[in-house]
Phi, psi and omega in degrees: 000137181215145175247018181097305180268349179208168180220134181257128183242132177280134177221095185065235180274358185248160171242129183245130179274125172257106182277142180050058183297340180272001180291128180282120177259330179234100183296158176272192181128153181052047177073000177268139179279161177272157179230130179265171175300322177296322177298317181291326175296316179298318180298311183294327177294321182287327185264358189304318184296337177267327185279321187299322177299338178273351184247329190305134175077006183248134172301144182239151164245134188250130173266100185261136181227075183303330179255021180087176187290345177272355179260188181298148176255138177240113178271100190262121173257310184282135181283124179298151182296336185272004174293146181303148183290346179278355176276129181291142177229157173220132178264122182235157183282147170220171180298119178085007180166216180220165174222142182255104182273152169282143174238132182258102184256351184206171183295324180300317178295318179302316180289324177298319179294325174298316179300331178277009180062034173276096186281314182244131177256131177247130185249152170290157177269003173237170182255159186299332182277355177201068192293342183274353185232105183289148172247014173220143171239135185233128168256126178258115180269104190247105181285159180288336178220220179256029180278092184287337177298326176294324178293315180300316180298312181297322179297319179297316179296316181293316178300320178296319179294318179297324175299317178300326181274003179061038176249129174291153180209161181218157182251150173211132170291148179273346186079004180239272181233334189236204178231153166254137169252121189248132178244120177283135181243165180270002179077017182269353182242152178276173184298321182298318180294316181295316182293321178298317178297313180301319178297319180294321176297313180297318179297322179299315179293316181296324177293327181282336183225062188295338179275347186245333187232154177210155171246015181293124183288329182271130184302324183294342180266356186270332187063224180259019180277153177285136182268123174270098187266120177245012186294343180284348183272061180213155180304134176074000172276160182228162173231150181300136187282143174303136177075007178278154180273140175268148182278067183221155176305141181088351178055054176293154184239137173288110197236122172298147177213169178271163177296328178297326181289348177299334181273357180294119182297341179273357182289136169204174188296336181247029184301320182250144181228182175304333182292323190228001183293329180296325177297318177294321180300324182295341178279352177054060186295338179255034183305126176076003185300318184295339180271002185255014183302135185238154166285146179276349186302309179297322180293324178295321177294318179295320180293319179299319179294321180294321181282349175076000000 
């Protein structure tokens, strides 16, 4: 339903108004098509059944672009007072006080955030009911340039090591340059323990492939090596959410994939976009991942033995 200046979309029991649906948020150019707010609403409505299980119960940080991706970016943590009361919120501690994050538990909230020009959603790696204990661990494979073969290579090495440690893992394109390798956890460890383990894993790989990989935080120390970034594994840090749109030309999507798809010669970090990500979502590439959460204790013992 539309009255010209707005469009009303049904989402379960609610109706959500998409204001100015024809407003271009992602301009076209260089053979890439443009995307309007209405296009992004249609995408999120179509992908919601796959995206919501990755968002429910998690504090969010929102990348808002009211004037499109060429305008100012607002990284929003605190939920504005004028958000509808039916949108879930969670108040969490920060240094010197608290912050009230938005939580996206349903399609109506997802569409409301689109109306607010929230193009990219970043999620916590823990849930609102236990914010100090993450149930996800994320390795960000960040190449020095656009060399995706280096990313593919690093993913294979990391996946092999995680297999040795008897930890399940999953892949996701970032929609930018690299890949995320995600490990489901049982929520039994705090952030410090998880981050320390992630650092030890990254150091182990970097020590084995010093000419190809690095854990150096400063760019000037990395050279042309791929950066194994574990910095997201900390309290109040976020990682880009699965199936979210990136604020980049072409509307690339951060897209889960299977390990078998890593060998696809057409794979790259921006392989999926608003145009085709729903087709990939329908294949359910992360089937059963949430039921595979593990304690890190056995893996830490195996890693310590491996490192000698």
